[in-house]
N, C-alpha and C positions, 0 to 999 in steps of 0.2 A: 480565472477559477479561484477559489475562495484559500486563506492558508488554511489547513488543518493538514494535519500528521498524519492519514491513515489513506493510502488511495484504494481504490477498490476498480479494476478494468474490467469492465461483462464481456467483457468480449478473450480475453484470456482466462477467464474467475482466477484471478489470482490478487489479494488487497498485497500496497506495500506501503512499510512504513519512511515514510517519508527522509524518516532519520540515518538511514540509513541505510537507504539506494545508494544503490552507483549505477551509473553509465552499464550494465549487463542487466538492467530492468526496462529499459527503455522507457524510461519515464515522459519523455520530449515526443517520443513513436506516436503516443496513443489521442489516439484520434476522439476528441475531446464529448464525443455523445456518448462513447464508452465511459470514462468520469463520471467516480462517485465520491465523493469528502467524504471522510471521518476524523471525526474530535479523538475519537477511543479508540483502540486493538477491539473491545468487546461487540463496540459499535458495527466495526467493518468484519468482523469475524463470525458477526450474529445476525450479517444481512440477507436475503427477508425477513429472515426470521431465526427462532434457534434451531427450533424442526431440524429446519430446511436450508442450513447455506448457504451463498453460491458459490462461494471461495471459500480457498487457501492459501495464505500464510503463504507469501516469494519465499522460494528457498532462501535465494541470496543478499535478501533485509532479513530472514531468519541466521547468517551465518554472521552478516557481518554484524550485527548485534550482542552474537555469541563473544565476536572477539571487540566490542565494545568499538568499533571502525567508524566512527556518524559523518558524515557524506557533508564534502563542504562547501553543499549548498544550503547547507539546513536554517535555520530563523529560526532561534527557541521565540 
C-alpha cells in the first residue's frame, strides 16, 4: 500500500487519517480490495466527486485529531 495519509474503506464508507488512527479503526483488518489512499483530506472527503462523496470521516480519527493524539505508527 502507498504511503499516503488518508485511507478510504469503500466497504464501511469511512475514511481515516492515518496520523490519528488507532487500533479501534481496524486498519490492519481491512481487505486491500476496499482500500483507496489519498494525500489530502479534501481528496478523500470528495471522492468520487464533491457533489456525491462516498464516505464520512472516521469519528475515532476525528476525536484523536481534536486531542492531537498522534498514532505511534504514523511516519511523516
